[in-house]
C-alpha positions as CSV (number, residue, x, y, z in Angstrom):
1,M,-59.7,-158.0,-185.5
2,E,-61.7,-161.3,-185.3
3,I,-59.7,-164.5,-185.6
4,S,-62.5,-165.9,-187.9
5,S,-61.5,-163.2,-190.5
6,L,-58.0,-164.8,-190.7
7,V,-59.3,-168.3,-191.5
8,D,-58.7,-169.5,-195.1
9,N,-60.3,-172.8,-195.7
10,S,-58.4,-173.4,-198.9
11,Y,-55.4,-174.4,-196.9
12,M,-57.3,-177.0,-194.9
13,N,-57.8,-180.6,-195.8
14,N,-60.9,-182.7,-195.1
15,D,-60.2,-183.2,-191.4
16,Q,-59.6,-179.5,-191.0
17,T,-55.8,-179.8,-190.5
18,C,-53.4,-177.3,-192.0
19,I,-51.8,-178.8,-195.3
20,F,-48.7,-176.7,-195.4
21,E,-45.9,-175.1,-193.2
22,P,-45.8,-171.3,-192.7
23,P,-42.7,-169.4,-193.7
24,D,-40.1,-168.7,-191.0
25,V,-40.4,-165.8,-188.6
26,Y,-37.3,-164.0,-187.6
27,L,-37.1,-161.5,-184.8
28,D,-34.3,-159.6,-183.1
29,D,-35.0,-160.9,-179.6
30,N,-35.3,-164.5,-178.4
31,I,-38.7,-166.3,-178.8
32,M,-39.6,-168.1,-175.6
33,D,-42.8,-169.8,-176.8
34,I,-44.9,-170.2,-180.0
35,K,-48.4,-171.5,-180.4
36,F,-50.6,-172.1,-183.4
37,S,-54.3,-171.4,-183.3
38,P,-56.5,-174.4,-183.3
39,V,-59.1,-172.7,-185.6
40,A,-57.2,-170.4,-187.9
41,N,-53.9,-169.7,-189.8
42,V,-52.7,-167.7,-186.8
43,L,-49.7,-168.1,-184.6
44,A,-48.7,-166.3,-181.4
45,V,-45.1,-165.7,-180.3
46,A,-44.0,-164.8,-176.7
47,Q,-40.6,-163.0,-176.5
48,V,-38.0,-162.6,-173.8
49,T,-38.6,-158.8,-173.9
50,G,-42.2,-159.5,-172.8
51,E,-43.8,-158.7,-176.2
52,I,-46.5,-160.9,-177.7
53,R,-46.8,-160.9,-181.4
54,I,-49.8,-162.4,-183.4
55,Y,-49.2,-163.4,-187.0
56,S,-51.4,-164.6,-189.7
57,Y,-49.9,-166.9,-192.4
58,N,-50.4,-168.7,-195.7
59,D,-48.0,-170.7,-197.8
60,K,-46.3,-167.7,-199.2
61,E,-45.9,-165.2,-196.3
62,T,-46.2,-164.5,-192.6
63,T,-47.7,-161.2,-191.7
64,E,-47.6,-159.5,-188.3
65,Q,-51.2,-158.6,-187.2
66,M,-50.8,-157.4,-183.7
67,K,-48.2,-156.6,-181.1
68,F,-48.7,-156.3,-177.4
69,D,-46.2,-154.9,-175.0
70,Y,-48.0,-155.1,-171.7
71,H,-45.3,-157.1,-169.9
72,T,-42.2,-155.6,-168.5
73,D,-40.5,-159.0,-167.8
74,S,-39.9,-162.0,-170.1
75,C,-43.1,-163.6,-171.4
76,R,-42.2,-167.4,-171.3
77,A,-45.5,-169.0,-172.3
78,I,-48.5,-168.3,-174.5
79,E,-51.8,-170.2,-175.1
80,F,-54.8,-170.0,-177.3
81,S,-58.2,-170.8,-175.9
82,P,-59.8,-173.9,-177.4
83,D,-61.9,-171.9,-179.7
84,G,-59.0,-169.9,-180.9
């Protein structure tokens, strides 16, 4: 899935910043880091279990789009590239 397919410009103001706060995300395991995409309504979560979860969001819901479980140890940091 391309990140550009998750962009919804109706939620951006004139200077291209998000104009709302996404709904909360609740997970069973601890979240070690969370980052928001610089170009889309997407957030990434790194968990103590080593899992990485990617969510899309709008003002009503947050939806898990992808889950990666490549790490066997805790994943303590996550980053987006400058282009998302």
